[in-house]
A tleap script that builds the chain and sets N, CA, C and O, in Angstrom:
source leaprc.protein.ff14SB
mol = sequence {
  NMET VAL MET SER ASP ASP LEU GLN VAL ARG
  TRP TRP ASN LEU GLU ALA LYS LEU VAL GLU
  ARG PHE GLY LYS LYS PRO ASP MET GLU THR
  LEU LEU PHE LEU ILE GLY ILE GLN GLU PHE
  GLY GLN ILE LYS PRO LYS PHE SER LYS GLU
  GLN LYS GLN ASP LEU MET HIE VAL ALA ILE
  CYS SER LEU LEU ALA PRO SER GLY TYR TYR
  VAL TYR GLU GLY LYS ASP LYS ASP GLY TRP
  PRO HIE PHE ARG GLN LEU LYS GLN MET PRO
  VAL MET SER PRO ILE GLU GLN GLU ASN PHE
  LEU LYS ASP HIE VAL LEU LEU TYR PHE GLU
  GLU HIE GLY CILE
}
set mol.1.N position { -23.714 -69.995 -34.543 }
set mol.1.CA position { -22.546 -70.604 -33.912 }
set mol.1.C position { -22.241 -69.853 -32.628 }
set mol.1.O position { -22.118 -68.628 -32.639 }
set mol.2.N position { -22.121 -70.555 -31.553 }
set mol.2.CA position { -21.797 -69.978 -30.263 }
set mol.2.C position { -20.285 -70.047 -30.077 }
set mol.2.O position { -19.650 -71.059 -30.371 }
set mol.3.N position { -19.725 -68.944 -29.582 }
set mol.3.CA position { -18.287 -68.929 -29.354 }
set mol.3.C position { -17.939 -69.994 -28.326 }
set mol.3.O position { -18.578 -70.089 -27.278 }
set mol.4.N position { -16.920 -70.800 -28.631 }
set mol.4.CA position { -16.528 -71.835 -27.685 }
set mol.4.C position { -16.046 -71.194 -26.390 }
set mol.4.O position { -15.532 -70.076 -26.381 }
set mol.5.N position { -16.227 -71.932 -25.299 }
set mol.5.CA position { -15.817 -71.415 -23.992 }
set mol.5.C position { -14.340 -71.046 -23.985 }
set mol.5.O position { -13.955 -70.015 -23.433 }
set mol.6.N position { -13.502 -71.902 -24.607 }
set mol.6.CA position { -12.062 -71.643 -24.630 }
set mol.6.C position { -11.763 -70.339 -25.366 }
set mol.6.O position { -10.972 -69.528 -24.885 }
set mol.7.N position { -12.378 -70.131 -26.515 }
set mol.7.CA position { -12.158 -68.904 -27.275 }
set mol.7.C position { -12.620 -67.701 -26.463 }
set mol.7.O position { -11.935 -66.678 -26.421 }
set mol.8.N position { -13.765 -67.817 -25.826 }
set mol.8.CA position { -14.295 -66.708 -25.026 }
set mol.8.C position { -13.364 -66.377 -23.863 }
set mol.8.O position { -13.095 -65.204 -23.604 }
set mol.9.N position { -12.877 -67.381 -23.170 }
set mol.9.CA position { -11.974 -67.156 -22.033 }
set mol.9.C position { -10.672 -66.520 -22.512 }
set mol.9.O position { -10.185 -65.565 -21.907 }
set mol.10.N position { -10.115 -67.044 -23.589 }
set mol.10.CA position { -8.875 -66.471 -24.130 }
set mol.10.C position { -9.100 -65.019 -24.560 }
set mol.10.O position { -8.228 -64.172 -24.364 }
set mol.11.N position { -10.271 -64.730 -25.148 }
set mol.11.CA position { -10.585 -63.372 -25.584 }
set mol.11.C position { -10.695 -62.436 -24.378 }
set mol.11.O position { -10.161 -61.327 -24.394 }
set mol.12.N position { -11.385 -62.888 -23.344 }
set mol.12.CA position { -11.517 -62.068 -22.131 }
set mol.12.C position { -10.147 -61.802 -21.505 }
set mol.12.O position { -9.891 -60.704 -21.011 }
set mol.13.N position { -9.279 -62.796 -21.525 }
set mol.13.CA position { -7.928 -62.617 -20.980 }
set mol.13.C position { -7.150 -61.577 -21.772 }
set mol.13.O position { -6.452 -60.745 -21.193 }
set mol.14.N position { -7.267 -61.622 -23.096 }
set mol.14.CA position { -6.600 -60.619 -23.930 }
set mol.14.C position { -7.172 -59.237 -23.638 }
set mol.14.O position { -6.422 -58.275 -23.472 }
set mol.15.N position { -8.491 -59.137 -23.575 }
set mol.15.CA position { -9.115 -57.843 -23.279 }
set mol.15.C position { -8.619 -57.295 -21.943 }
set mol.15.O position { -8.344 -56.101 -21.830 }
set mol.16.N position { -8.504 -58.149 -20.940 }
set mol.16.CA position { -8.036 -57.709 -19.624 }
set mol.16.C position { -6.609 -57.165 -19.705 }
set mol.16.O position { -6.296 -56.146 -19.089 }
set mol.17.N position { -5.749 -57.841 -20.462 }
set mol.17.CA position { -4.371 -57.374 -20.633 }
set mol.17.C position { -4.338 -56.025 -21.354 }
set mol.17.O position { -3.548 -55.148 -21.002 }
set mol.18.N position { -5.187 -55.866 -22.351 }
set mol.18.CA position { -5.212 -54.612 -23.099 }
set mol.18.C position { -5.787 -53.468 -22.265 }
set mol.18.O position { -5.335 -52.328 -22.372 }
set mol.19.N position { -6.778 -53.773 -21.443 }
set mol.19.CA position { -7.325 -52.753 -20.534 }
set mol.19.C position { -6.237 -52.314 -19.554 }
set mol.19.O position { -6.086 -51.126 -19.268 }
set mol.20.N position { -5.492 -53.277 -19.051 }
set mol.20.CA position { -4.396 -52.970 -18.119 }
set mol.20.C position { -3.353 -52.076 -18.802 }
set mol.20.O position { -2.813 -51.155 -18.188 }
set mol.21.N position { -3.086 -52.356 -20.052 }
set mol.21.CA position { -2.046 -51.607 -20.786 }
set mol.21.C position { -2.523 -50.239 -21.252 }
set mol.21.O position { -1.786 -49.258 -21.150 }
set mol.22.N position { -3.769 -50.161 -21.770 }
set mol.22.CA position { -4.252 -48.925 -22.388 }
set mol.22.C position { -5.306 -48.172 -21.568 }
set mol.22.O position { -5.651 -47.037 -21.896 }
set mol.23.N position { -5.810 -48.794 -20.516 }
set mol.23.CA position { -6.772 -48.116 -19.668 }
set mol.23.C position { -8.217 -48.238 -20.098 }
set mol.23.O position { -9.112 -47.763 -19.399 }
set mol.24.N position { -8.461 -48.866 -21.238 }
set mol.24.CA position { -9.833 -49.122 -21.667 }
set mol.24.C position { -9.852 -50.295 -22.631 }
set mol.24.O position { -8.833 -50.651 -23.223 }
set mol.25.N position { -11.033 -50.891 -22.779 }
set mol.25.CA position { -11.175 -52.068 -23.630 }
set mol.25.C position { -11.289 -51.629 -25.084 }
set mol.25.O position { -12.221 -50.907 -25.439 }
set mol.26.N position { -10.347 -52.057 -25.936 }
set mol.26.CA position { -10.428 -51.685 -27.349 }
set mol.26.C position { -11.453 -52.541 -28.092 }
set mol.26.O position { -11.639 -53.717 -27.781 }
set mol.27.N position { -12.108 -51.935 -29.069 }
set mol.27.CA position { -13.011 -52.705 -29.928 }
set mol.27.C position { -12.190 -53.339 -31.051 }
set mol.27.O position { -10.982 -53.121 -31.144 }
set mol.28.N position { -12.848 -54.117 -31.895 }
set mol.28.CA position { -12.136 -54.834 -32.955 }
set mol.28.C position { -11.455 -53.862 -33.928 }
set mol.28.O position { -10.334 -54.122 -34.368 }
set mol.29.N position { -12.110 -52.756 -34.268 }
set mol.29.CA position { -11.486 -51.784 -35.177 }
set mol.29.C position { -10.196 -51.242 -34.586 }
set mol.29.O position { -9.199 -51.096 -35.293 }
set mol.30.N position { -10.211 -50.948 -33.310 }
set mol.30.CA position { -9.015 -50.433 -32.651 }
set mol.30.C position { -7.907 -51.479 -32.654 }
set mol.30.O position { -6.745 -51.155 -32.901 }
set mol.31.N position { -8.261 -52.727 -32.382 }
set mol.31.CA position { -7.265 -53.798 -32.421 }
set mol.31.C position { -6.656 -53.932 -33.815 }
set mol.31.O position { -5.442 -54.077 -33.957 }
set mol.32.N position { -7.500 -53.884 -34.837 }
set mol.32.CA position { -6.992 -53.977 -36.206 }
set mol.32.C position { -6.080 -52.806 -36.526 }
set mol.32.O position { -5.044 -52.982 -37.168 }
set mol.33.N position { -6.456 -51.611 -36.083 }
set mol.33.CA position { -5.632 -50.427 -36.296 }
set mol.33.C position { -4.263 -50.604 -35.629 }
set mol.33.O position { -3.235 -50.315 -36.242 }
set mol.34.N position { -4.242 -51.077 -34.380 }
set mol.34.CA position { -2.983 -51.277 -33.662 }
set mol.34.C position { -2.116 -52.353 -34.322 }
set mol.34.O position { -0.900 -52.194 -34.430 }
set mol.35.N position { -2.738 -53.433 -34.758 }
set mol.35.CA position { -1.989 -54.486 -35.455 }
set mol.35.C position { -1.443 -53.946 -36.770 }
set mol.35.O position { -0.308 -54.241 -37.145 }
set mol.36.N position { -2.253 -53.155 -37.470 }
set mol.36.CA position { -1.795 -52.546 -38.724 }
set mol.36.C position { -0.582 -51.660 -38.514 }
set mol.36.O position { 0.364 -51.704 -39.301 }
set mol.37.N position { -0.600 -50.852 -37.456 }
set mol.37.CA position { 0.563 -49.998 -37.151 }
set mol.37.C position { 1.778 -50.863 -36.845 }
set mol.37.O position { 2.884 -50.574 -37.301 }
set mol.38.N position { 1.570 -51.928 -36.069 }
set mol.38.CA position { 2.664 -52.841 -35.745 }
set mol.38.C position { 3.278 -53.418 -37.020 }
set mol.38.O position { 4.500 -53.469 -37.158 }
set mol.39.N position { 2.435 -53.848 -37.937 }
set mol.39.CA position { 2.925 -54.457 -39.181 }
set mol.39.C position { 3.525 -53.423 -40.130 }
set mol.39.O position { 4.472 -53.727 -40.856 }
set mol.40.N position { 2.989 -52.217 -40.131 }
set mol.40.CA position { 3.519 -51.120 -40.956 }
set mol.40.C position { 4.897 -50.722 -40.447 }
set mol.40.O position { 5.800 -50.425 -41.229 }
set mol.41.N position { 5.046 -50.721 -39.123 }
set mol.41.CA position { 6.347 -50.453 -38.533 }
set mol.41.C position { 6.706 -48.985 -38.394 }
set mol.41.O position { 7.835 -48.657 -38.026 }
set mol.42.N position { 5.765 -48.095 -38.684 }
set mol.42.CA position { 6.024 -46.666 -38.573 }
set mol.42.C position { 4.894 -46.015 -37.789 }
set mol.42.O position { 3.715 -46.260 -38.042 }
set mol.43.N position { 5.280 -45.190 -36.842 }
set mol.43.CA position { 4.274 -44.456 -36.077 }
set mol.43.C position { 4.308 -43.010 -36.549 }
set mol.43.O position { 5.363 -42.376 -36.589 }
set mol.44.N position { 3.151 -42.509 -36.898 }
set mol.44.CA position { 3.032 -41.126 -37.332 }
set mol.44.C position { 2.151 -40.384 -36.334 }
set mol.44.O position { 1.305 -40.993 -35.680 }
set mol.45.N position { 2.348 -39.067 -36.215 }
set mol.45.CA position { 1.483 -38.318 -35.304 }
set mol.45.C position { 0.007 -38.402 -35.683 }
set mol.45.O position { -0.867 -38.379 -34.817 }
set mol.46.N position { -0.261 -38.500 -36.977 }
set mol.46.CA position { -1.646 -38.567 -37.433 }
set mol.46.C position { -1.695 -39.348 -38.746 }
set mol.46.O position { -0.881 -39.137 -39.645 }
set mol.47.N position { -2.663 -40.250 -38.833 }
set mol.47.CA position { -2.915 -40.984 -40.066 }
set mol.47.C position { -4.190 -40.441 -40.682 }
set mol.47.O position { -5.140 -40.105 -39.974 }
set mol.48.N position { -4.206 -40.356 -42.008 }
set mol.48.CA position { -5.420 -39.928 -42.703 }
set mol.48.C position { -6.465 -41.044 -42.602 }
set mol.48.O position { -6.148 -42.171 -42.221 }
set mol.49.N position { -7.699 -40.719 -42.946 }
set mol.49.CA position { -8.766 -41.724 -42.916 }
set mol.49.C position { -8.414 -42.891 -43.841 }
set mol.49.O position { -8.604 -44.053 -43.481 }
set mol.50.N position { -7.902 -42.579 -45.028 }
set mol.50.CA position { -7.515 -43.620 -45.984 }
set mol.50.C position { -6.375 -44.472 -45.423 }
set mol.50.O position { -6.381 -45.693 -45.583 }
set mol.51.N position { -5.405 -43.844 -44.772 }
set mol.51.CA position { -4.303 -44.599 -44.184 }
set mol.51.C position { -4.795 -45.512 -43.058 }
set mol.51.O position { -4.308 -46.632 -42.906 }
set mol.52.N position { -5.759 -45.031 -42.273 }
set mol.52.CA position { -6.327 -45.873 -41.214 }
set mol.52.C position { -7.001 -47.103 -41.812 }
set mol.52.O position { -6.874 -48.206 -41.282 }
set mol.53.N position { -7.721 -46.910 -42.923 }
set mol.53.CA position { -8.356 -48.047 -43.600 }
set mol.53.C position { -7.289 -48.992 -44.140 }
set mol.53.O position { -7.434 -50.212 -44.056 }
set mol.54.N position { -6.216 -48.428 -44.694 }
set mol.54.CA position { -5.121 -49.251 -45.208 }
set mol.54.C position { -4.458 -50.041 -44.081 }
set mol.54.O position { -4.109 -51.207 -44.263 }
set mol.55.N position { -4.285 -49.411 -42.919 }
set mol.55.CA position { -3.688 -50.104 -41.775 }
set mol.55.C position { -4.560 -51.273 -41.323 }
set mol.55.O position { -4.047 -52.336 -40.972 }
set mol.56.N position { -5.868 -51.076 -41.333 }
set mol.56.CA position { -6.761 -52.163 -40.940 }
set mol.56.C position { -6.723 -53.284 -41.980 }
set mol.56.O position { -6.830 -54.457 -41.621 }
set mol.57.N position { -6.573 -52.942 -43.256 }
set mol.57.CA position { -6.441 -53.958 -44.306 }
set mol.57.C position { -5.135 -54.742 -44.116 }
set mol.57.O position { -5.118 -55.968 -44.236 }
set mol.58.N position { -4.053 -54.032 -43.822 }
set mol.58.CA position { -2.771 -54.687 -43.555 }
set mol.58.C position { -2.919 -55.655 -42.382 }
set mol.58.O position { -2.383 -56.763 -42.407 }
set mol.59.N position { -3.654 -55.223 -41.354 }
set mol.59.CA position { -3.871 -56.084 -40.193 }
set mol.59.C position { -4.616 -57.357 -40.578 }
set mol.59.O position { -4.217 -58.456 -40.191 }
set mol.60.N position { -5.696 -57.211 -41.337 }
set mol.60.CA position { -6.481 -58.381 -41.760 }
set mol.60.C position { -5.599 -59.348 -42.550 }
set mol.60.O position { -5.608 -60.553 -42.298 }
set mol.61.N position { -4.849 -58.818 -43.494 }
set mol.61.CA position { -3.973 -59.669 -44.306 }
set mol.61.C position { -2.932 -60.362 -43.434 }
set mol.61.O position { -2.667 -61.553 -43.601 }
set mol.62.N position { -2.345 -59.614 -42.504 }
set mol.62.CA position { -1.334 -60.182 -41.602 }
set mol.62.C position { -1.937 -61.261 -40.712 }
set mol.62.O position { -1.317 -62.298 -40.480 }
set mol.63.N position { -3.145 -61.014 -40.215 }
set mol.63.CA position { -3.804 -61.988 -39.351 }
set mol.63.C position { -4.137 -63.278 -40.088 }
set mol.63.O position { -4.013 -64.367 -39.528 }
set mol.64.N position { -4.561 -63.155 -41.345 }
set mol.64.CA position { -5.030 -64.328 -42.088 }
set mol.64.C position { -3.940 -65.022 -42.899 }
set mol.64.O position { -4.169 -66.105 -43.439 }
set mol.65.N position { -2.769 -64.420 -42.990 }
set mol.65.CA position { -1.669 -65.039 -43.734 }
set mol.65.C position { -1.274 -66.406 -43.163 }
set mol.65.O position { -1.070 -67.338 -43.940 }
set mol.66.N position { -1.158 -66.563 -41.841 }
set mol.66.CA position { -0.782 -67.894 -41.325 }
set mol.66.C position { -1.772 -69.004 -41.679 }
set mol.66.O position { -1.404 -70.178 -41.701 }
set mol.67.N position { -3.020 -68.639 -41.957 }
set mol.67.CA position { -4.024 -69.639 -42.338 }
set mol.67.C position { -4.096 -69.837 -43.851 }
set mol.67.O position { -4.962 -70.559 -44.343 }
set mol.68.N position { -3.189 -69.197 -44.586 }
set mol.68.CA position { -3.107 -69.419 -46.021 }
set mol.68.C position { -4.043 -68.590 -46.878 }
set mol.68.O position { -4.217 -68.888 -48.059 }
set mol.69.N position { -4.650 -67.558 -46.312 }
set mol.69.CA position { -5.553 -66.720 -47.098 }
set mol.69.C position { -4.801 -65.625 -47.858 }
set mol.69.O position { -5.235 -65.194 -48.925 }
set mol.70.N position { -3.682 -65.184 -47.307 }
set mol.70.CA position { -2.870 -64.139 -47.935 }
set mol.70.C position { -1.410 -64.526 -47.827 }
set mol.70.O position { -1.025 -65.316 -46.965 }
set mol.71.N position { -0.601 -63.961 -48.708 }
set mol.71.CA position { 0.844 -64.127 -48.628 }
set mol.71.C position { 1.466 -62.735 -48.727 }
set mol.71.O position { 1.055 -61.908 -49.540 }
set mol.72.N position { 2.455 -62.503 -47.888 }
set mol.72.CA position { 3.178 -61.236 -47.875 }
set mol.72.C position { 4.058 -61.163 -49.113 }
set mol.72.O position { 4.781 -62.108 -49.429 }
set mol.73.N position { 3.991 -60.024 -49.819 }
set mol.73.CA position { 4.790 -59.873 -51.040 }
set mol.73.C position { 5.892 -58.832 -50.922 }
set mol.73.O position { 6.722 -58.711 -51.823 }
set mol.74.N position { 5.916 -58.083 -49.831 }
set mol.74.CA position { 6.957 -57.083 -49.647 }
set mol.74.C position { 6.368 -55.706 -49.388 }
set mol.74.O position { 5.153 -55.527 -49.314 }
set mol.75.N position { 7.272 -54.739 -49.253 }
set mol.75.CA position { 6.858 -53.370 -48.979 }
set mol.75.C position { 7.087 -52.494 -50.199 }
set mol.75.O position { 7.993 -52.733 -50.996 }
set mol.76.N position { 6.242 -51.471 -50.327 }
set mol.76.CA position { 6.430 -50.521 -51.414 }
set mol.76.C position { 7.446 -49.456 -50.999 }
set mol.76.O position { 8.017 -49.532 -49.911 }
set mol.77.N position { 7.669 -48.472 -51.856 }
set mol.77.CA position { 8.689 -47.456 -51.598 }
set mol.77.C position { 8.389 -46.614 -50.359 }
set mol.77.O position { 9.294 -46.017 -49.776 }
set mol.78.N position { 7.125 -46.569 -49.960 }
set mol.78.CA position { 6.741 -45.803 -48.769 }
set mol.78.C position { 6.709 -46.658 -47.504 }
set mol.78.O position { 6.359 -46.168 -46.431 }
set mol.79.N position { 7.070 -47.920 -47.629 }
set mol.79.CA position { 7.129 -48.807 -46.478 }
set mol.79.C position { 5.848 -49.565 -46.162 }
set mol.79.O position { 5.755 -50.231 -45.130 }
set mol.80.N position { 4.848 -49.465 -47.060 }
set mol.80.CA position { 3.573 -50.157 -46.814 }
set mol.80.C position { 3.676 -51.617 -47.226 }
set mol.80.O position { 4.100 -51.914 -48.343 }
set mol.81.N position { 3.292 -52.543 -46.333 }
set mol.81.CA position { 3.294 -53.965 -46.675 }
set mol.81.C position { 2.204 -54.275 -47.711 }
set mol.81.O position { 1.118 -53.696 -47.684 }
set mol.82.N position { 2.516 -55.187 -48.608 }
set mol.82.CA position { 1.548 -55.623 -49.619 }
set mol.82.C position { 1.403 -57.136 -49.561 }
set mol.82.O position { 2.364 -57.869 -49.326 }
set mol.83.N position { 0.179 -57.576 -49.782 }
set mol.83.CA position { -0.176 -58.989 -49.714 }
set mol.83.C position { -0.930 -59.380 -50.968 }
set mol.83.O position { -1.533 -58.544 -51.640 }
set mol.84.N position { -0.882 -60.672 -51.271 }
set mol.84.CA position { -1.681 -61.224 -52.366 }
set mol.84.C position { -2.628 -62.244 -51.752 }
set mol.84.O position { -2.227 -63.075 -50.937 }
set mol.85.N position { -3.882 -62.166 -52.155 }
set mol.85.CA position { -4.874 -63.119 -51.652 }
set mol.85.C position { -4.691 -64.450 -52.362 }
set mol.85.O position { -4.599 -64.506 -53.588 }
set mol.86.N position { -4.640 -65.530 -51.572 }
set mol.86.CA position { -4.426 -66.860 -52.122 }
set mol.86.C position { -5.721 -67.644 -52.271 }
set mol.86.O position { -5.867 -68.451 -53.189 }
set mol.87.N position { -6.653 -67.403 -51.364 }
set mol.87.CA position { -7.931 -68.114 -51.444 }
set mol.87.C position { -9.025 -67.244 -50.844 }
set mol.87.O position { -8.774 -66.344 -50.043 }
set mol.88.N position { -10.239 -67.547 -51.260 }
set mol.88.CA position { -11.406 -66.801 -50.785 }
set mol.88.C position { -11.742 -67.207 -49.359 }
set mol.88.O position { -11.495 -68.337 -48.939 }
set mol.89.N position { -12.301 -66.276 -48.641 }
set mol.89.CA position { -12.793 -66.576 -47.300 }
set mol.89.C position { -14.026 -67.462 -47.425 }
set mol.89.O position { -14.811 -67.311 -48.360 }
set mol.90.N position { -14.196 -68.387 -46.483 }
set mol.90.CA position { -15.408 -69.212 -46.513 }
set mol.90.C position { -16.629 -68.353 -46.173 }
set mol.90.O position { -16.512 -67.322 -45.510 }
set mol.91.N position { -17.769 -68.783 -46.626 }
set mol.91.CA position { -19.011 -68.080 -46.302 }
set mol.91.C position { -19.334 -68.352 -44.837 }
set mol.91.O position { -19.405 -69.502 -44.404 }
set mol.92.N position { -19.527 -67.272 -44.083 }
set mol.92.CA position { -19.790 -67.396 -42.645 }
set mol.92.C position { -20.847 -66.382 -42.241 }
set mol.92.O position { -21.019 -65.344 -42.882 }
set mol.93.N position { -21.541 -66.702 -41.179 }
set mol.93.CA position { -22.471 -65.741 -40.588 }
set mol.93.C position { -21.649 -64.635 -39.923 }
set mol.93.O position { -20.453 -64.814 -39.689 }
set mol.94.N position { -22.267 -63.509 -39.621 }
set mol.94.CA position { -21.530 -62.439 -38.939 }
set mol.94.C position { -20.876 -62.894 -37.623 }
set mol.94.O position { -19.755 -62.489 -37.316 }
set mol.95.N position { -21.564 -63.718 -36.865 }
set mol.95.CA position { -20.996 -64.206 -35.598 }
set mol.95.C position { -19.808 -65.129 -35.869 }
set mol.95.O position { -18.791 -65.059 -35.179 }
set mol.96.N position { -19.942 -65.985 -36.867 }
set mol.96.CA position { -18.832 -66.872 -37.232 }
set mol.96.C position { -17.630 -66.052 -37.713 }
set mol.96.O position { -16.487 -66.370 -37.381 }
set mol.97.N position { -17.888 -65.001 -38.494 }
set mol.97.CA position { -16.807 -64.124 -38.962 }
set mol.97.C position { -16.087 -63.477 -37.785 }
set mol.97.O position { -14.857 -63.427 -37.749 }
set mol.98.N position { -16.866 -62.980 -36.820 }
set mol.98.CA position { -16.269 -62.338 -35.649 }
set mol.98.C position { -15.414 -63.324 -34.859 }
set mol.98.O position { -14.304 -62.989 -34.443 }
set mol.99.N position { -15.922 -64.531 -34.652 }
set mol.99.CA position { -15.158 -65.537 -33.914 }
set mol.99.C position { -13.907 -65.960 -34.679 }
set mol.99.O position { -12.853 -66.173 -34.080 }
set mol.100.N position { -14.021 -66.079 -35.989 }
set mol.100.CA position { -12.888 -66.414 -36.849 }
set mol.100.C position { -11.803 -65.354 -36.706 }
set mol.100.O position { -10.624 -65.675 -36.553 }
set mol.101.N position { -12.208 -64.095 -36.756 }
set mol.101.CA position { -11.261 -62.996 -36.622 }
set mol.101.C position { -10.678 -62.940 -35.208 }
set mol.101.O position { -9.479 -62.719 -35.040 }
set mol.102.N position { -11.517 -63.137 -34.201 }
set mol.102.CA position { -11.023 -63.145 -32.814 }
set mol.102.C position { -9.969 -64.228 -32.634 }
set mol.102.O position { -8.945 -63.991 -31.994 }
set mol.103.N position { -10.201 -65.399 -33.181 }
set mol.103.CA position { -9.247 -66.491 -33.062 }
set mol.103.C position { -7.906 -66.105 -33.690 }
set mol.103.O position { -6.847 -66.412 -33.142 }
set mol.104.N position { -7.958 -65.436 -34.830 }
set mol.104.CA position { -6.726 -65.010 -35.498 }
set mol.104.C position { -6.034 -63.872 -34.743 }
set mol.104.O position { -4.805 -63.810 -34.715 }
set mol.105.N position { -6.801 -62.984 -34.139 }
set mol.105.CA position { -6.209 -61.920 -33.306 }
set mol.105.C position { -5.493 -62.554 -32.109 }
set mol.105.O position { -4.372 -62.168 -31.778 }
set mol.106.N position { -6.133 -63.512 -31.474 }
set mol.106.CA position { -5.515 -64.195 -30.338 }
set mol.106.C position { -4.213 -64.878 -30.744 }
set mol.106.O position { -3.212 -64.787 -30.034 }
set mol.107.N position { -4.227 -65.556 -31.879 }
set mol.107.CA position { -3.018 -66.210 -32.390 }
set mol.107.C position { -1.915 -65.180 -32.623 }
set mol.107.O position { -0.756 -65.412 -32.277 }
set mol.108.N position { -2.282 -64.042 -33.213 }
set mol.108.CA position { -1.308 -62.985 -33.480 }
set mol.108.C position { -0.655 -62.513 -32.181 }
set mol.108.O position { 0.569 -62.415 -32.097 }
set mol.109.N position { -1.473 -62.223 -31.174 }
set mol.109.CA position { -0.927 -61.739 -29.906 }
set mol.109.C position { -0.109 -62.809 -29.202 }
set mol.109.O position { 0.886 -62.491 -28.551 }
set mol.110.N position { -0.507 -64.069 -29.318 }
set mol.110.CA position { 0.265 -65.153 -28.728 }
set mol.110.C position { 1.635 -65.254 -29.400 }
set mol.110.O position { 2.655 -65.421 -28.731 }
set mol.111.N position { 1.642 -65.150 -30.736 }
set mol.111.CA position { 2.899 -65.221 -31.476 }
set mol.111.C position { 3.823 -64.046 -31.174 }
set mol.111.O position { 5.041 -64.151 -31.318 }
set mol.112.N position { 3.235 -62.922 -30.751 }
set mol.112.CA position { 4.030 -61.731 -30.441 }
set mol.112.C position { 4.244 -61.553 -28.941 }
set mol.112.O position { 4.628 -60.476 -28.485 }
set mol.113.N position { 3.996 -62.605 -28.186 }
set mol.113.CA position { 4.327 -62.611 -26.766 }
set mol.113.C position { 3.423 -61.796 -25.862 }
set mol.113.O position { 3.856 -61.332 -24.807 }
set mol.114.N position { 2.175 -61.618 -26.261 }
set mol.114.CA position { 1.244 -60.867 -25.413 }
set mol.114.C position { 0.195 -61.829 -24.888 }
set mol.114.O position { -0.700 -61.422 -24.147 }
savepdb mol mol.pdb
quit
């Protein structure tokens, strides 16, 4: 599957905005980490490796919730968001998965005014 021209252009535009803001182009892991921090709502001087993985999981759940894959269930006593999976992800090639995720990242940033 080839990324549609519209998706590619929108992705390049987002990357340009992020480069302008942060001084370098973030990769997908970095974007997920930043979205996870946004959804967690707490900034710490340092996150452990496990917390970084948890933040990226929170990001994935947050990104896919509008498409009905996850539902937000609330926060635990430490402030971590929790989600329940509602349906399985469709089987996709790695390129299709990347484009699927990029589309959801773009939607997230659009919804948050970026």
